TORRO-757912 format. One record per atom (N, C-alpha, C): chain; x, y, z; residue number from 1; atom name. Coordinates in steps of 0.05 Angstrom, whole numbers, plus 32768, in hexadecimal, padded with zeros to 4 digits. Layout:
N
[pt 'A' [X Y Z] NUM 'CA'];
...
***
This chain:
174
[pt 'A' [800D 7FE8 8002] 1 'N'];
[pt 'A' [7FFC 7FFF 8000] 1 'CA'];
[pt 'A' [8011 8018 7FFA] 1 'C'];
[pt 'A' [8013 8028 7FEA] 2 'N'];
[pt 'A' [801F 8041 7FED] 2 'CA'];
[pt 'A' [8008 805C 7FF8] 2 'C'];
[pt 'A' [801C 8068 8008] 3 'N'];
[pt 'A' [801A 807A 801C] 3 'CA'];
[pt 'A' [801D 8096 800E] 3 'C'];
[pt 'A' [8010 80A8 800D] 4 'N'];
[pt 'A' [8013 80C5 8001] 4 'CA'];
[pt 'A' [8020 80D9 801C] 4 'C'];
[pt 'A' [8040 80DA 8015] 5 'N'];
[pt 'A' [804D 80ED 802C] 5 'CA'];
[pt 'A' [8049 8108 8029] 5 'C'];
[pt 'A' [803D 8115 8017] 6 'N'];
[pt 'A' [803E 812C 8014] 6 'CA'];
[pt 'A' [805B 813F 8008] 6 'C'];
[pt 'A' [8060 814F 8010] 7 'N'];
[pt 'A' [806E 8162 800B] 7 'CA'];
[pt 'A' [8088 8155 801E] 7 'C'];
[pt 'A' [80A3 814F 8018] 8 'N'];
[pt 'A' [80BB 8149 802A] 8 'CA'];
[pt 'A' [80D0 8162 8023] 8 'C'];
[pt 'A' [80DF 816D 8035] 9 'N'];
[pt 'A' [80ED 817B 802B] 9 'CA'];
[pt 'A' [810C 816F 8048] 9 'C'];
[pt 'A' [8120 8174 8032] 10 'N'];
[pt 'A' [8143 8172 8044] 10 'CA'];
[pt 'A' [814F 818D 803C] 10 'C'];
[pt 'A' [8164 818F 8047] 11 'N'];
[pt 'A' [8178 819C 8044] 11 'CA'];
[pt 'A' [8192 8196 804C] 11 'C'];
[pt 'A' [81A5 81A0 8036] 12 'N'];
[pt 'A' [81BB 818C 8039] 12 'CA'];
[pt 'A' [81D4 81A7 803B] 12 'C'];
[pt 'A' [81E6 81AB 804C] 13 'N'];
[pt 'A' [81F7 81BE 804E] 13 'CA'];
[pt 'A' [8211 81B9 8039] 13 'C'];
[pt 'A' [8219 81C8 8029] 14 'N'];
[pt 'A' [822F 81BC 801D] 14 'CA'];
[pt 'A' [824B 81C7 8022] 14 'C'];
[pt 'A' [8268 81B3 801F] 15 'N'];
[pt 'A' [827C 81BF 8030] 15 'CA'];
[pt 'A' [8288 81CF 8021] 15 'C'];
[pt 'A' [8289 81EB 8021] 16 'N'];
[pt 'A' [8290 81FC 8020] 16 'CA'];
[pt 'A' [82B3 81F0 800B] 16 'C'];
[pt 'A' [82B7 81FF 7FF0] 17 'N'];
[pt 'A' [82C8 81F7 7FE4] 17 'CA'];
[pt 'A' [82E5 8208 7FEC] 17 'C'];
[pt 'A' [82F9 81F7 7FF3] 18 'N'];
[pt 'A' [8314 8206 7FF6] 18 'CA'];
[pt 'A' [8319 821E 7FE3] 18 'C'];
[pt 'A' [831C 821A 7FCD] 19 'N'];
[pt 'A' [831C 822B 7FC0] 19 'CA'];
[pt 'A' [8315 823F 7FBD] 19 'C'];
[pt 'A' [82F5 8246 7FBE] 20 'N'];
[pt 'A' [82E0 8255 7FC6] 20 'CA'];
[pt 'A' [82E6 8260 7FDD] 20 'C'];
[pt 'A' [82F5 8254 7FEF] 21 'N'];
[pt 'A' [82F8 8267 800B] 21 'CA'];
[pt 'A' [830D 8279 8007] 21 'C'];
[pt 'A' [8326 826F 7FF8] 22 'N'];
[pt 'A' [833C 827A 7FF5] 22 'CA'];
[pt 'A' [8334 8291 7FDE] 22 'C'];
[pt 'A' [832A 828C 7FCB] 23 'N'];
[pt 'A' [8324 82A5 7FBD] 23 'CA'];
[pt 'A' [8318 82BA 7FC5] 23 'C'];
[pt 'A' [82FC 82B6 7FDB] 24 'N'];
[pt 'A' [82F6 82C3 7FEA] 24 'CA'];
[pt 'A' [8309 82DC 8002] 24 'C'];
[pt 'A' [8319 82C6 800B] 25 'N'];
[pt 'A' [8329 82D6 8020] 25 'CA'];
[pt 'A' [8346 82EC 800E] 25 'C'];
[pt 'A' [834A 82DE 7FF7] 26 'N'];
[pt 'A' [8361 82EE 7FE4] 26 'CA'];
[pt 'A' [8351 8305 7FE1] 26 'C'];
[pt 'A' [833A 8304 7FD1] 27 'N'];
[pt 'A' [832E 831A 7FC4] 27 'CA'];
[pt 'A' [8326 8336 7FD5] 27 'C'];
[pt 'A' [831F 8327 7FF3] 28 'N'];
[pt 'A' [831D 8340 800C] 28 'CA'];
[pt 'A' [832F 834B 8010] 28 'C'];
[pt 'A' [8351 833B 8016] 29 'N'];
[pt 'A' [836C 834A 8015] 29 'CA'];
[pt 'A' [8377 835D 7FFF] 29 'C'];
[pt 'A' [836A 8356 7FE7] 30 'N'];
[pt 'A' [837B 8367 7FD1] 30 'CA'];
[pt 'A' [8364 837E 7FCF] 30 'C'];
[pt 'A' [834D 837D 7FD8] 31 'N'];
[pt 'A' [8336 8390 7FDC] 31 'CA'];
[pt 'A' [8342 83A4 7FEA] 31 'C'];
[pt 'A' [8343 8396 8003] 32 'N'];
[pt 'A' [834F 83AA 801B] 32 'CA'];
[pt 'A' [8368 83B6 8010] 32 'C'];
[pt 'A' [8378 83AD 800A] 33 'N'];
[pt 'A' [8397 83B5 8001] 33 'CA'];
[pt 'A' [8396 83D0 7FEB] 33 'C'];
[pt 'A' [8385 83C6 7FD5] 34 'N'];
[pt 'A' [837D 83DC 7FB4] 34 'CA'];
[pt 'A' [8373 83F6 7FC5] 34 'C'];
[pt 'A' [8361 83F0 7FD7] 35 'N'];
[pt 'A' [834E 8404 7FE3] 35 'CA'];
[pt 'A' [836B 841D 7FF4] 35 'C'];
[pt 'A' [8378 8411 8006] 36 'N'];
[pt 'A' [838B 8419 800E] 36 'CA'];
[pt 'A' [83A5 842E 8001] 36 'C'];
[pt 'A' [83A8 841E 7FF6] 37 'N'];
[pt 'A' [83B8 8427 7FD5] 37 'CA'];
[pt 'A' [83AD 8440 7FCF] 37 'C'];
[pt 'A' [8391 8433 7FC1] 38 'N'];
[pt 'A' [8388 8454 7FBA] 38 'CA'];
[pt 'A' [8383 846D 7FCC] 38 'C'];
[pt 'A' [838B 8468 7FE5] 39 'N'];
[pt 'A' [838D 847E 7FF6] 39 'CA'];
[pt 'A' [83A9 848C 7FF9] 39 'C'];
[pt 'A' [83BD 8482 7FE8] 40 'N'];
[pt 'A' [83D9 8487 7FF0] 40 'CA'];
[pt 'A' [83D6 84A4 7FD5] 40 'C'];
[pt 'A' [83DF 84B4 7FDA] 41 'N'];
[pt 'A' [83E7 84CE 7FC7] 41 'CA'];
[pt 'A' [83F3 84C8 7FAC] 41 'C'];
[pt 'A' [83F0 84C9 7F93] 42 'N'];
[pt 'A' [83FE 84C9 7F81] 42 'CA'];
[pt 'A' [83FD 84DC 7F73] 42 'C'];
[pt 'A' [8417 84DC 7F62] 43 'N'];
[pt 'A' [841A 84F2 7F48] 43 'CA'];
[pt 'A' [8403 84F7 7F38] 43 'C'];
[pt 'A' [83FD 84E2 7F24] 44 'N'];
[pt 'A' [83E2 84E9 7F1A] 44 'CA'];
[pt 'A' [83CA 84DB 7F25] 44 'C'];
[pt 'A' [83BB 84F0 7F31] 45 'N'];
[pt 'A' [83A7 84E6 7F46] 45 'CA'];
[pt 'A' [8398 84CF 7F3E] 45 'C'];
[pt 'A' [838E 84C9 7F26] 46 'N'];
[pt 'A' [8382 84B8 7F1A] 46 'CA'];
[pt 'A' [8388 849B 7F23] 46 'C'];
[pt 'A' [83A7 849A 7F27] 47 'N'];
[pt 'A' [83B0 8480 7F29] 47 'CA'];
[pt 'A' [839E 8472 7F49] 47 'C'];
[pt 'A' [83A2 8483 7F58] 48 'N'];
[pt 'A' [839B 8478 7F75] 48 'CA'];
[pt 'A' [8370 847F 7F79] 48 'C'];
[pt 'A' [8368 848A 7F61] 49 'N'];
[pt 'A' [8353 8482 7F58] 49 'CA'];
[pt 'A' [834B 8467 7F50] 49 'C'];
[pt 'A' [8357 8462 7F41] 50 'N'];
[pt 'A' [8355 8443 7F31] 50 'CA'];
[pt 'A' [8358 842F 7F43] 50 'C'];
[pt 'A' [8375 8432 7F52] 51 'N'];
[pt 'A' [8376 8417 7F66] 51 'CA'];
[pt 'A' [835D 8418 7F7F] 51 'C'];
[pt 'A' [8352 8430 7F7E] 52 'N'];
[pt 'A' [833B 8436 7F8E] 52 'CA'];
[pt 'A' [8320 842A 7F8E] 52 'C'];
[pt 'A' [8319 842E 7F6A] 53 'N'];
[pt 'A' [8307 841B 7F65] 53 'CA'];
[pt 'A' [8304 8406 7F57] 53 'C'];
[pt 'A' [8323 83F9 7F5D] 54 'N'];
[pt 'A' [832A 83D6 7F5C] 54 'CA'];
[pt 'A' [8320 83CC 7F75] 54 'C'];
[pt 'A' [8328 83D9 7F85] 55 'N'];
[pt 'A' [8329 83CE 7FA6] 55 'CA'];
[pt 'A' [830B 83D0 7FAB] 55 'C'];
[pt 'A' [82FE 83DC 7FA0] 56 'N'];
[pt 'A' [82E1 83E3 7FA4] 56 'CA'];
[pt 'A' [82D6 83CC 7F95] 56 'C'];
[pt 'A' [82D9 83C3 7F7E] 57 'N'];
[pt 'A' [82CC 83AF 7F6B] 57 'CA'];
[pt 'A' [82D1 838E 7F77] 57 'C'];
[pt 'A' [82F1 8391 7F7F] 58 'N'];
[pt 'A' [82FD 837D 7F8C] 58 'CA'];
[pt 'A' [82E6 8378 7FAC] 58 'C'];
[pt 'A' [82EC 838D 7FB2] 59 'N'];
[pt 'A' [82D1 837E 7FD0] 59 'CA'];
[pt 'A' [82B6 8379 7FC5] 59 'C'];
[pt 'A' [82AC 8386 7FB0] 60 'N'];
[pt 'A' [8288 837A 7FAA] 60 'CA'];
[pt 'A' [8292 835F 7F9E] 60 'C'];
[pt 'A' [82A4 8354 7F8E] 61 'N'];
[pt 'A' [82B1 833F 7F8C] 61 'CA'];
[pt 'A' [82B0 8326 7F9E] 61 'C'];
[pt 'A' [82C1 8330 7FB8] 62 'N'];
[pt 'A' [82BF 8324 7FCC] 62 'CA'];
[pt 'A' [82A3 831C 7FE3] 62 'C'];
[pt 'A' [829B 8336 7FE0] 63 'N'];
[pt 'A' [8281 8338 7FF3] 63 'CA'];
[pt 'A' [826B 831E 7FDB] 63 'C'];
[pt 'A' [826C 831D 7FC3] 64 'N'];
[pt 'A' [8260 8305 7FAE] 64 'CA'];
[pt 'A' [8267 82F1 7FB9] 64 'C'];
[pt 'A' [8285 82EF 7FBC] 65 'N'];
[pt 'A' [828A 82D2 7FBD] 65 'CA'];
[pt 'A' [8285 82C4 7FD4] 65 'C'];
[pt 'A' [827F 82DC 7FE7] 66 'N'];
[pt 'A' [8282 82D5 8006] 66 'CA'];
[pt 'A' [8267 82C1 800B] 66 'C'];
[pt 'A' [8252 82CD 7FFD] 67 'N'];
[pt 'A' [8237 82C7 7FF8] 67 'CA'];
[pt 'A' [8232 82AC 7FEB] 67 'C'];
[pt 'A' [8246 82A2 7FDA] 68 'N'];
[pt 'A' [8248 8289 7FD4] 68 'CA'];
[pt 'A' [824C 8270 7FDD] 68 'C'];
[pt 'A' [8262 827E 7FF1] 69 'N'];
[pt 'A' [8271 826F 8004] 69 'CA'];
[pt 'A' [825F 8250 8013] 69 'C'];
[pt 'A' [8252 825D 8025] 70 'N'];
[pt 'A' [8238 824A 8032] 70 'CA'];
[pt 'A' [8226 824E 802A] 70 'C'];
[pt 'A' [821E 8230 801E] 71 'N'];
[pt 'A' [820D 8225 8006] 71 'CA'];
[pt 'A' [8201 8212 8010] 71 'C'];
[pt 'A' [81E2 820C 8011] 72 'N'];
[pt 'A' [81D3 81F7 8018] 72 'CA'];
[pt 'A' [81CB 81EF 8003] 72 'C'];
[pt 'A' [81BA 81DB 8007] 73 'N'];
[pt 'A' [81AB 81D0 7FED] 73 'CA'];
[pt 'A' [8190 81BF 7FFE] 73 'C'];
[pt 'A' [8179 81C8 7FF6] 74 'N'];
[pt 'A' [815E 81C0 7FF7] 74 'CA'];
[pt 'A' [8155 81AF 7FE5] 74 'C'];
[pt 'A' [814D 8198 7FEE] 75 'N'];
[pt 'A' [813C 8186 7FDE] 75 'CA'];
[pt 'A' [811D 8189 7FE7] 75 'C'];
[pt 'A' [8106 818A 7FC9] 76 'N'];
[pt 'A' [80EA 8194 7FD0] 76 'CA'];
[pt 'A' [80E9 8171 7FC6] 76 'C'];
[pt 'A' [80D4 8162 7FD1] 77 'N'];
[pt 'A' [80CD 814B 7FBE] 77 'CA'];
[pt 'A' [80AD 814B 7FC4] 77 'C'];
[pt 'A' [809E 814B 7FAA] 78 'N'];
[pt 'A' [8084 8144 7FAF] 78 'CA'];
[pt 'A' [8078 813C 7F92] 78 'C'];
[pt 'A' [806B 8122 7F96] 79 'N'];
[pt 'A' [805C 8119 7F7F] 79 'CA'];
[pt 'A' [806C 8111 7F68] 79 'C'];
[pt 'A' [8083 8107 7F6B] 80 'N'];
[pt 'A' [8094 8102 7F60] 80 'CA'];
[pt 'A' [80A3 810D 7F50] 80 'C'];
[pt 'A' [80A7 8126 7F5F] 81 'N'];
[pt 'A' [80C1 813F 7F52] 81 'CA'];
[pt 'A' [80CD 8148 7F6A] 81 'C'];
[pt 'A' [80E8 814A 7F63] 82 'N'];
[pt 'A' [8101 8154 7F79] 82 'CA'];
[pt 'A' [80FD 817A 7F6B] 82 'C'];
[pt 'A' [80FF 8189 7F85] 83 'N'];
[pt 'A' [8104 81A3 7F79] 83 'CA'];
[pt 'A' [8124 81A8 7F87] 83 'C'];
[pt 'A' [8134 81AA 7F76] 84 'N'];
[pt 'A' [814E 81B2 7F8A] 84 'CA'];
[pt 'A' [814E 81D8 7F86] 84 'C'];
[pt 'A' [815C 81DC 7F9C] 85 'N'];
[pt 'A' [8162 81F7 7FA5] 85 'CA'];
[pt 'A' [817D 81FA 7FB0] 85 'C'];
[pt 'A' [818A 8216 7FB1] 86 'N'];
[pt 'A' [81A0 8216 7FC0] 86 'CA'];
[pt 'A' [819C 8231 7FD2] 86 'C'];
[pt 'A' [819D 822C 7FE6] 87 'N'];
[pt 'A' [81A4 8247 7FFA] 87 'CA'];
[pt 'A' [81B7 8253 7FFD] 87 'C'];
[pt 'A' [81C1 8269 7FF3] 88 'N'];
[pt 'A' [81E0 8278 7FFA] 88 'CA'];
[pt 'A' [81DE 8285 801A] 88 'C'];
[pt 'A' [81F2 8285 8024] 89 'N'];
[pt 'A' [81F4 828E 8041] 89 'CA'];
[pt 'A' [81E5 8291 8054] 89 'C'];
[pt 'A' [81C7 8284 8043] 90 'N'];
[pt 'A' [81AA 8284 8057] 90 'CA'];
[pt 'A' [819E 8299 8063] 90 'C'];
[pt 'A' [81A8 82AA 803B] 91 'N'];
[pt 'A' [8197 82BF 8036] 91 'CA'];
[pt 'A' [8190 82BE 801F] 91 'C'];
[pt 'A' [8197 82B1 8003] 92 'N'];
[pt 'A' [818C 82B3 7FEB] 92 'CA'];
[pt 'A' [8186 8299 7FE7] 92 'C'];
[pt 'A' [816D 8294 7FDC] 93 'N'];
[pt 'A' [816A 8278 7FD7] 93 'CA'];
[pt 'A' [8164 8278 7FAD] 93 'C'];
[pt 'A' [816D 8269 7FA6] 94 'N'];
[pt 'A' [8171 8261 7F8D] 94 'CA'];
[pt 'A' [816B 824F 7F80] 94 'C'];
[pt 'A' [8150 824A 7F70] 95 'N'];
[pt 'A' [813D 8229 7F69] 95 'CA'];
[pt 'A' [815E 8228 7F53] 95 'C'];
[pt 'A' [815F 820B 7F4E] 96 'N'];
[pt 'A' [817C 8201 7F3F] 96 'CA'];
[pt 'A' [816A 81EE 7F2E] 96 'C'];
[pt 'A' [8160 81D8 7F30] 97 'N'];
[pt 'A' [814F 81C6 7F21] 97 'CA'];
[pt 'A' [8136 81BF 7F2E] 97 'C'];
[pt 'A' [811C 81B2 7F23] 98 'N'];
[pt 'A' [8111 819A 7F20] 98 'CA'];
[pt 'A' [8108 8187 7F0E] 98 'C'];
[pt 'A' [8110 8170 7F1B] 99 'N'];
[pt 'A' [811A 8156 7F13] 99 'CA'];
[pt 'A' [80F8 8142 7F0D] 99 'C'];
[pt 'A' [80F0 813F 7EFE] 100 'N'];
[pt 'A' [80DF 8126 7EFD] 100 'CA'];
[pt 'A' [80E8 8109 7F05] 100 'C'];
[pt 'A' [80D9 80FA 7F18] 101 'N'];
[pt 'A' [80E6 80EA 7F18] 101 'CA'];
[pt 'A' [80DA 80D2 7F06] 101 'C'];
[pt 'A' [80CA 80D8 7EF9] 102 'N'];
[pt 'A' [80BA 80C3 7EE9] 102 'CA'];
[pt 'A' [80CC 80C5 7ECE] 102 'C'];
[pt 'A' [80D8 80D8 7EC5] 103 'N'];
[pt 'A' [80F5 80D7 7EB1] 103 'CA'];
[pt 'A' [8111 80C4 7EBB] 103 'C'];
[pt 'A' [8109 80C8 7ECE] 104 'N'];
[pt 'A' [8126 80B6 7EE2] 104 'CA'];
[pt 'A' [8126 80A1 7ED1] 104 'C'];
[pt 'A' [8142 809A 7ECE] 105 'N'];
[pt 'A' [8150 807A 7EC1] 105 'CA'];
[pt 'A' [8150 8066 7EDB] 105 'C'];
[pt 'A' [8161 8070 7EEE] 106 'N'];
[pt 'A' [8168 8061 7F03] 106 'CA'];
[pt 'A' [8175 806F 7F1F] 106 'C'];
[pt 'A' [816C 8069 7F34] 107 'N'];
[pt 'A' [817D 807C 7F49] 107 'CA'];
[pt 'A' [817C 8070 7F5D] 107 'C'];
[pt 'A' [8190 8076 7F73] 108 'N'];
[pt 'A' [8196 8068 7F8A] 108 'CA'];
[pt 'A' [81A6 8074 7F9C] 108 'C'];
[pt 'A' [81B6 8068 7FAB] 109 'N'];
[pt 'A' [81CD 806C 7FAF] 109 'CA'];
[pt 'A' [81E0 806B 7FAD] 109 'C'];
[pt 'A' [81F0 8080 7FAB] 110 'N'];
[pt 'A' [820B 8084 7F90] 110 'CA'];
[pt 'A' [8220 8069 7F94] 110 'C'];
[pt 'A' [8222 8056 7FA6] 111 'N'];
[pt 'A' [8233 8049 7FA3] 111 'CA'];
[pt 'A' [8224 802C 7FA5] 111 'C'];
[pt 'A' [8204 802B 7F9E] 112 'N'];
[pt 'A' [81FA 8013 7F92] 112 'CA'];
[pt 'A' [8200 7FFD 7F80] 112 'C'];
[pt 'A' [8202 7FEB 7F82] 113 'N'];
[pt 'A' [820A 7FD5 7F72] 113 'CA'];
[pt 'A' [81F5 7FCE 7F51] 113 'C'];
[pt 'A' [81E3 7FDE 7F5F] 114 'N'];
[pt 'A' [81CD 7FDC 7F4B] 114 'CA'];
[pt 'A' [81CF 7FE9 7F32] 114 'C'];
[pt 'A' [81DC 8008 7F37] 115 'N'];
[pt 'A' [81E1 801B 7F25] 115 'CA'];
[pt 'A' [81FF 8019 7F16] 115 'C'];
[pt 'A' [8209 7FFF 7F1A] 116 'N'];
[pt 'A' [8227 7FF6 7F07] 116 'CA'];
[pt 'A' [821D 8003 7EF1] 116 'C'];
[pt 'A' [8209 7FFB 7EE0] 117 'N'];
[pt 'A' [8206 8000 7EC0] 117 'CA'];
[pt 'A' [820B 8018 7EBA] 117 'C'];
[pt 'A' [81FF 8036 7ECB] 118 'N'];
[pt 'A' [81FE 804F 7EC7] 118 'CA'];
[pt 'A' [8216 8057 7ECC] 118 'C'];
[pt 'A' [8222 804C 7EE7] 119 'N'];
[pt 'A' [8241 805D 7EE7] 119 'CA'];
[pt 'A' [8248 805E 7ED5] 119 'C'];
[pt 'A' [824C 8050 7EC0] 120 'N'];
[pt 'A' [825F 804B 7EA6] 120 'CA'];
[pt 'A' [8258 8065 7E9C] 120 'C'];
[pt 'A' [823C 806E 7E97] 121 'N'];
[pt 'A' [823F 8087 7E7F] 121 'CA'];
[pt 'A' [8240 80A3 7E97] 121 'C'];
[pt 'A' [8248 80A3 7EB0] 122 'N'];
[pt 'A' [824D 80BB 7EBD] 122 'CA'];
[pt 'A' [8260 80CA 7EB3] 122 'C'];
[pt 'A' [8273 80BE 7E9D] 123 'N'];
[pt 'A' [8288 80D0 7E8C] 123 'CA'];
[pt 'A' [8275 80E4 7E7A] 123 'C'];
[pt 'A' [825B 80D5 7E72] 124 'N'];
[pt 'A' [8251 80E9 7E5F] 124 'CA'];
[pt 'A' [823D 80F6 7E61] 124 'C'];
[pt 'A' [8234 80F5 7E7D] 125 'N'];
[pt 'A' [8220 8103 7E85] 125 'CA'];
[pt 'A' [8224 811C 7E9A] 125 'C'];
[pt 'A' [8212 812E 7E99] 126 'N'];
[pt 'A' [821C 8146 7EA3] 126 'CA'];
[pt 'A' [8209 813F 7EC3] 126 'C'];
[pt 'A' [8212 814C 7ED2] 127 'N'];
[pt 'A' [8218 8147 7EEE] 127 'CA'];
[pt 'A' [8214 815C 7F05] 127 'C'];
[pt 'A' [81F6 8157 7F10] 128 'N'];
[pt 'A' [81EE 8175 7F1D] 128 'CA'];
[pt 'A' [81EF 8163 7F38] 128 'C'];
[pt 'A' [820A 8177 7F48] 129 'N'];
[pt 'A' [8210 8167 7F65] 129 'CA'];
[pt 'A' [8201 817B 7F7D] 129 'C'];
[pt 'A' [81F6 8174 7F87] 130 'N'];
[pt 'A' [81E7 8185 7F9D] 130 'CA'];
[pt 'A' [81E5 817D 7FB7] 130 'C'];
[pt 'A' [81FA 8166 7FB8] 131 'N'];
[pt 'A' [81FC 8161 7FD2] 131 'CA'];
[pt 'A' [8212 816C 7FDD] 131 'C'];
[pt 'A' [821D 8165 7FFE] 132 'N'];
[pt 'A' [822F 8174 8011] 132 'CA'];
[pt 'A' [8248 816A 8000] 132 'C'];
[pt 'A' [8250 8163 7FF2] 133 'N'];
[pt 'A' [8273 8158 7FE6] 133 'CA'];
[pt 'A' [827E 8152 7FFD] 133 'C'];
[pt 'A' [8273 813D 8007] 134 'N'];
[pt 'A' [828B 8135 801F] 134 'CA'];
[pt 'A' [827E 8117 801A] 134 'C'];
[pt 'A' [8299 80FF 801E] 135 'N'];
[pt 'A' [8292 80E9 801B] 135 'CA'];
[pt 'A' [828C 80DF 8035] 135 'C'];
[pt 'A' [827E 80D2 803C] 136 'N'];
[pt 'A' [827B 80C1 8055] 136 'CA'];
[pt 'A' [827C 80AC 8052] 136 'C'];
[pt 'A' [8280 809D 806F] 137 'N'];
[pt 'A' [827E 807F 806D] 137 'CA'];
[pt 'A' [8261 807B 8080] 137 'C'];
[pt 'A' [824D 806F 8078] 138 'N'];
[pt 'A' [824A 8063 805D] 138 'CA'];
[pt 'A' [8241 807E 8053] 138 'C'];
[pt 'A' [8243 807E 8038] 139 'N'];
[pt 'A' [823C 8095 8024] 139 'CA'];
[pt 'A' [8223 809E 8025] 139 'C'];
[pt 'A' [8216 80B2 802C] 140 'N'];
[pt 'A' [81F7 80BB 802D] 140 'CA'];
[pt 'A' [81EC 80C8 8017] 140 'C'];
[pt 'A' [81FF 80CB 7FFE] 141 'N'];
[pt 'A' [81FA 80DC 7FE8] 141 'CA'];
[pt 'A' [81E8 80C1 7FD3] 141 'C'];
[pt 'A' [81D7 80C6 7FC4] 142 'N'];
[pt 'A' [81C2 80BC 7FB5] 142 'CA'];
[pt 'A' [81C9 80CA 7F97] 142 'C'];
[pt 'A' [81BF 80BB 7F82] 143 'N'];
[pt 'A' [81C6 80BF 7F67] 143 'CA'];
[pt 'A' [81AB 80BC 7F55] 143 'C'];
[pt 'A' [81A5 80D0 7F47] 144 'N'];
[pt 'A' [8186 80C9 7F36] 144 'CA'];
[pt 'A' [818D 80CB 7F19] 144 'C'];
[pt 'A' [818E 80B5 7F00] 145 'N'];
[pt 'A' [81A1 80BB 7EEC] 145 'CA'];
[pt 'A' [8187 80C2 7ED8] 145 'C'];
[pt 'A' [8193 80D7 7EC5] 146 'N'];
[pt 'A' [8177 80DE 7EB2] 146 'CA'];
[pt 'A' [8181 80D6 7E99] 146 'C'];
[pt 'A' [8178 80D6 7E7C] 147 'N'];
[pt 'A' [8182 80DA 7E66] 147 'CA'];
[pt 'A' [819D 80EA 7E60] 147 'C'];
[pt 'A' [8197 80FE 7E75] 148 'N'];
[pt 'A' [81AC 8118 7E61] 148 'CA'];
[pt 'A' [81B9 811A 7E7A] 148 'C'];
[pt 'A' [81B6 810E 7E97] 149 'N'];
[pt 'A' [81CC 811D 7EB1] 149 'CA'];
[pt 'A' [81BF 8109 7EBB] 149 'C'];
[pt 'A' [81D4 8112 7EDD] 150 'N'];
[pt 'A' [81D6 80FF 7EF0] 150 'CA'];
[pt 'A' [81D5 8114 7F08] 150 'C'];
[pt 'A' [81C5 810E 7F14] 151 'N'];
[pt 'A' [81BE 8128 7F2C] 151 'CA'];
[pt 'A' [81C3 8112 7F4C] 151 'C'];
[pt 'A' [81D9 8127 7F5A] 152 'N'];
[pt 'A' [81E8 8113 7F72] 152 'CA'];
[pt 'A' [81D9 812E 7F86] 152 'C'];
[pt 'A' [81CC 811C 7F9A] 153 'N'];
[pt 'A' [81C3 812D 7FB7] 153 'CA'];
[pt 'A' [81C4 811B 7FCB] 153 'C'];
[pt 'A' [81B9 8127 7FE1] 154 'N'];
[pt 'A' [81BA 8117 8004] 154 'CA'];
[pt 'A' [81A5 8116 8012] 154 'C'];
[pt 'A' [8190 8108 8006] 155 'N'];
[pt 'A' [8170 810C 8012] 155 'CA'];
[pt 'A' [8174 80FE 8029] 155 'C'];
[pt 'A' [815E 810A 803E] 156 'N'];
[pt 'A' [815B 80F6 8053] 156 'CA'];
[pt 'A' [8149 80E4 804F] 156 'C'];
[pt 'A' [814D 80D1 8065] 157 'N'];
[pt 'A' [8145 80B7 805E] 157 'CA'];
[pt 'A' [8122 80BB 805F] 157 'C'];
[pt 'A' [8115 80C8 806B] 158 'N'];
[pt 'A' [80F5 80C7 805F] 158 'CA'];
[pt 'A' [80FB 80CB 803C] 158 'C'];
[pt 'A' [8106 80DB 8037] 159 'N'];
[pt 'A' [8107 80E4 801B] 159 'CA'];
[pt 'A' [8105 80CE 8002] 159 'C'];
[pt 'A' [811F 80C4 8013] 160 'N'];
[pt 'A' [8129 80A3 8009] 160 'CA'];
[pt 'A' [8111 8096 8006] 160 'C'];
[pt 'A' [8107 808C 8017] 161 'N'];
[pt 'A' [80F3 807C 8025] 161 'CA'];
[pt 'A' [80D9 8083 8009] 161 'C'];
[pt 'A' [80D3 809D 800A] 162 'N'];
[pt 'A' [80B9 80A4 7FFE] 162 'CA'];
[pt 'A' [80C3 809B 7FDA] 162 'C'];
[pt 'A' [80D5 80A0 7FCF] 163 'N'];
[pt 'A' [80E0 80A2 7FB8] 163 'CA'];
[pt 'A' [80E1 8088 7FB1] 163 'C'];
[pt 'A' [80E7 8075 7FBD] 164 'N'];
[pt 'A' [80EB 8054 7FBD] 164 'CA'];
[pt 'A' [80DC 8048 7FBC] 164 'C'];
[pt 'A' [80C2 8054 7FCB] 165 'N'];
[pt 'A' [80AC 804A 7FCB] 165 'CA'];
[pt 'A' [809C 8048 7FB8] 165 'C'];
[pt 'A' [80A0 806A 7FAA] 166 'N'];
[pt 'A' [8092 806B 7F92] 166 'CA'];
[pt 'A' [809E 805F 7F75] 166 'C'];
[pt 'A' [80B5 8061 7F7D] 167 'N'];
[pt 'A' [80CB 8052 7F67] 167 'CA'];
[pt 'A' [80DA 803D 7F6B] 167 'C'];
[pt 'A' [80CC 8025 7F72] 168 'N'];
[pt 'A' [80D8 800E 7F81] 168 'CA'];
[pt 'A' [80EC 8001 7F6C] 168 'C'];
[pt 'A' [80E5 7FFD 7F48] 169 'N'];
[pt 'A' [80EB 7FF0 7F38] 169 'CA'];
[pt 'A' [810A 8001 7F29] 169 'C'];
[pt 'A' [810C 801D 7F38] 170 'N'];
[pt 'A' [811C 8030 7F2B] 170 'CA'];
[pt 'A' [812A 8039 7F3F] 170 'C'];
[pt 'A' [8127 803D 7F54] 171 'N'];
[pt 'A' [813C 804E 7F6D] 171 'CA'];
[pt 'A' [813E 803C 7F83] 171 'C'];
[pt 'A' [8156 8037 7F89] 172 'N'];
[pt 'A' [8163 801F 7F98] 172 'CA'];
[pt 'A' [816C 802B 7FB5] 172 'C'];
[pt 'A' [815E 8021 7FC7] 173 'N'];
[pt 'A' [816C 802F 7FE2] 173 'CA'];
[pt 'A' [8188 8023 7FEC] 173 'C'];
[pt 'A' [818F 8014 7FE6] 174 'N'];
[pt 'A' [81A6 8001 7FEC] 174 'CA'];
[pt 'A' [81C2 8002 7FD3] 174 'C'];
***
């Protein structure tokens, strides 16, 4: 007997990229340095002005990068659709993608032996990774294979149960 579970939502905090953190810090350091250099009097006064403008522009870039460092992925499952959204710095929300599970070829735990045939296609498929980017033991990530892409995400147990209940021959929990 199938039970209608209604709307199921999960949130997965993504691990910040080391490269993004380094770029964020470097932008702030150079922004401050360029603004300070802009205060030094120079013979042609426009040189100081150029340094000041470059520092302010770099400051805006550092601010923008800072808002993208802390990312949480939000999953909403309802009636055969999963909506993926990114929440940046717990302030800005951006809709990323909606997938219809009726169009799914196969799905399940990322290390499932039942998805062996699909892993060979991984090199040619476009990948959308909405997971925490952390490989744990046991791996909590799941993958959905479609004809033109694969989607990696980390749903909670309730969402996994609901998907496998609705699509038992396409989605494998183990």
